[in-house]
N, C-alpha and C positions, 0 to 999 in steps of 0.2 A: 446386190451385185454378186455375180458368181465368183467364187474363189478358184482361180485356175492355176495355183502354184504347182499342182501335180502335173500340169500339161506344159510346163516350161522346161526346156533343155538348155544347158549352158555348155558351150565349148570354148575352152581357153587355150590359145596357142602359147608356145614357149617363148619364142623370140619376137613375135609380133604382139605388141602390147594392146590387144583388143579382146573383147568378149563377143560371142555370137549367141543370140537367143533364138529359139524357135518356140512359138506359142500357137497352140491349137484352140480356137474359140469353142466354148461349150455349146452343146446343142440347144441350150435355152438362152443363149446370148441375144439380148435385144440390140437393135441397131444403135451404134455409137460411133462417133468420130474416132478415127484411129489414134489421133494424138491424145485424146482424153482416155481412151482405152488403155494405152500403154503407160500413161502416168500412173494408173491404178494397178497395173499388173507387172511392172518391171521395177526392180530396185535401181536406184540412182538414175531414174528416168525423169529428169525435169522437163518442163515444156520446151526450154531452149535447146536442151540436148536432143530431144526428139525432133524438133524442127530442123536442127542442123543435119540430123541423120536423113530426114526426108529430102532436104535440099540436095544432099550428097547422093541420093538414090540408094541409101543403105538400108531402107525399109521396104520390104516387098510383101505383098499378099498374094498367095497362090502363084509365086514366082514372077509376079509383075510389080513394077514400081507403082507407088500410089501417092496421091497428094494428102495433105493433112485433113482434108474434108472427107476422105473416104470413110464410109460407114462399115464397120466390122459386122459381119453376119455369122450365124452359126456355122461351125466347122471350118471357118477361114483358117488357113495356115499362114502365120505371120513370122517372117524372119527379120532379124535386126542385128547389125554389127555396130558396136560402139567402141570408141577408144576405151581401153580398160581403165577403170578408176584405180588410183594407187591403193595398195593394201597397207602400206606402212605410213604412220603419221608422225614419226620422229622429225623434229624441226631440222630443216636443211640450212646450214650456214652458208651465206653467200661468200665465195672466195674469188679473189682477183687472180684467176688462173687464165693465162692466154689461151685463146681458141684459134685454131687454124680454120677460118671460115672461107670457103672457096666460092660461095654464092649466097646472096641474101636479097630477099625482096619483102614485101609487106606480109607475105603468107608463109614463107618457108625459109629455113636455113639449111645449107649443106656444110657439114663439119667434117674435116679430115682428122680423125681421132688418132692420137699417138698410141702405140701398142701398150705402153705402160699404164695408160689411164683406164680406170674403171668407169663404166657408163653411169650407173646410179648407185646411191648409198645403200649399203646393206651391212650386215654383221661383219665387223673387221675392216670395213671401208666406209666410214661415215663422213670422211672428208677427202678432199683431193679428187673428187669425181667430176665427170662431165656435167652432171646435174648441179653440183656446187658452183661450177663456172657459169652455167646458164642462168642460174638464179641471180648471180652477181651482175651479169652483163645485160640481162633482159628481164624486166620487172613484171611483164603482163602475159607471160606464156600460159597457154591453157593448162588446166589441172594444177597450177601452182597457186593454191589458196589454202589458208589455214594449215600451213606446214606440210602439204602434200609433196611428194618427192619425185614425181615424174613429169616435170614441165616440158610439154611439147613432144615427148617421146612416143613414137609408134612402133619402133623396133630397137634392137640393141645388138652389139657385137661384143665378143668376149674380151676380158683383159688378156693381153698378149696378142690380140688380133688388132691390126691397124686398119684404117680406112674410112670410107664414107658412111655417114649417117644423115638422114633427113630429119629435121626438127620442124614441127608445126608451130606457127606463131599465133594461131587463133583456133577456136573450137571447130569452126567449119572445116578448115584445112586438116585438122587432126582427124575428123570424121571421114573426110573425103579420102585421105591417104590410108586410113585403117581399112576402108572398103577395098582398096586395091591390094593391100596385103592379104586380106581374107580371100580374095578371088585369085591370088597368085599371079596378078598381072604386073607386079613390080618386076623390073629386070635388074637382077643383082649378079654381078660378076666378081669372082674372087680369084686371086692368083695364089698358088701354094707351091712350096717346094717339098717334095715327098721323097721318101727312100725308094730306090729302085725305079723300074719302068713297068707300068701296067701292060698286060698281054695285048690288050687292044688299045690303039692310039687315041681312040675316043669311045665313049660309051655312056650309059645311064645306069646309075645305081638306084634301084627302086626297092628299098627295104626299110621296114619300120624301125624307128629309133625311139628310145625312151630311157628314163632313169634306170641305171643298173639295179638289179634286184639285190645285189651285194653291197654296192657303194653308191649312195645317192649323189655323190659329187661327179660321178662318171656317167656318160651316156653309152648305152649298149645298143647293138643292132639285133633286131629280132626278125630274121628273114621270113619266118613262117607267119608273121603278122599277129601272133598270139598276144603280144604285149606292145606297148608303145603306140606311136602314131605314124601315119604315112609320111615318108620322107623321100624326096626325089632330088638327086644331084646329077647333073649332066657334066661330064668332064672331057677335057681334050688335052693331050700332051703337046706342049709348045716347044720344049727343048728336052732332048734326051742327053743327060750328062753321065751316062754309064752307071754311076752309083746312085745318082739322084735324078729327079725329073722336075722341070717346071711345068705345072699344069694350070689350066683355066677351068674354073668351076662355075656353072650357072645353077642357081637354086630355084626350084619351083616351090619348095616349102622352106620354112625357116625355123627348124627345130634347134634346140640347144645342142651345141657342139656337132651339128649335123655333118659338116665336111670332115671334121677330125675323126668322128666315129665311122663314117662311111669309108674313108680311106684306110683306116686301120683294118676294117672288115675286108677290104680288098687286098690286104697284105702289104700296104704301102703307107705307113704312118707318116704324118707330117714331120719334116726335119725339125729337130730341137723341141718337139712336143713332149714335155715331161709326163703329162697326164696319160697320154696314149702310147708311151713307149718309144717315142721318136728321138729321145735325148741320149741314145747310145748308138754305136756303130752297127747298122743292120745290113749293110752291103759292103763288099770289098774285103780283102785280106788284111787283117789287123797287124801290120808291121809298124815299126816305130815312126817312120816318116809320115805314113798315111794317118796313123792314130793322132799324131801331133797336129797334122793339118785339120782333121775333123774337129778335134777339141778346140782348136783356135776358132773355127767357124761357130761352134757352140757358144764361145765366149762373146763373139761379135753379135750374135742374135740369140740371147738367152731366153727365148720364148718360141712358141710355134711359128713357123714361117708361113703366115697366112695374112693376106691383105685384101680388104674389101675395095676392089679397084674402081668399080663403076656402079652407078645407079641410074635407072631410067624409069620414068613414070609419067602419068598425065598430071599436068599442073592443076591445082585446085581452082585457080581463078581463070586462067586462059583456056583451060580444057585442051591444051596442046601437049604433045609428047615432049618431054625435056630429058636430056641425057647429061650426066656429069661423070668425069673421069679424073683419075689421080695417078701420079707416078708412084712406083714402088718406094718405100722409105729407104733411107740410106743404109741401115743395117741389112735389110733384105737384099738390096741391090749389090752391096759389097760382097756378101756371101755368095750370091749368084755369080758375080764376076770371078770370084776366087775359084769356084768349082769349074767354070768354063776354062780358066787358065790352067788349072790342075790337070784336067783330062786332055787338054790339047798338048801338054808337055810330056805326057806318058809315052 
């Protein structure tokens, strides 16, 4: 059998936890069922994993979906999107942490994450995470085997960001959702409080983002596209509060810190965002009363003012569009109310 490793490209997203493969069959490839072909040519490609991907229409040959019986031919271009296998194998401790589940059926969960919660275990946060809670409350989520640490996750949101996450409860749902994330057909709406008011009340930021070349913990914008990956954020100003603005953001892509980096690039860092410079007074004259007011707001919301408000996608079982929405968390809403009162009294 031909060794085609040199013809395999892998593309891994930052916030959508899946991997995308592109395989070009060798000119000497003999006819072979695609499920058997992929088992031999892709890492982590079990028969069950491949069948789930085929059922979810996540495997295409020459840009067309195929059945498991399709016979691979020379020069066929095969694309595959899989939920990403976890990279870390440290044992996850089940923890009885309450979850705010706003919807559940046999295929998915919709969780409204608190801003203080980390999504999955990593260095410095091995306990107290969403994954620790999921492992406790749900015993058979996909990819939770042999200590793997991403049960049901197909995307994530930052610590300090609150809001909605979809969790897959079985392998098929995980693959079906991963395909939608890859194709950017998931509808994700965030609310953010930013410093200042953008020149345009609505617009699109289309600028590559990637890990900073100076600090790997920070995401930078590379408008010339020389580094990073494509990132597209659509925004709209909902409320202009003179010194700050409430905006709505819809994501086409899901890069790490995308909204936070894009808004800083636009000159409007998120309110109280320490990493991107929003935790200091950036608008208004700093006299004692105003300074005290802003510092009080920082104390109420000691993290970036960003909330994943809604999620929309095609349900893996019904194949119908479903939409989920959430209220702003108390700290966010309290600060927003205080700003509205402050500017109305000036």
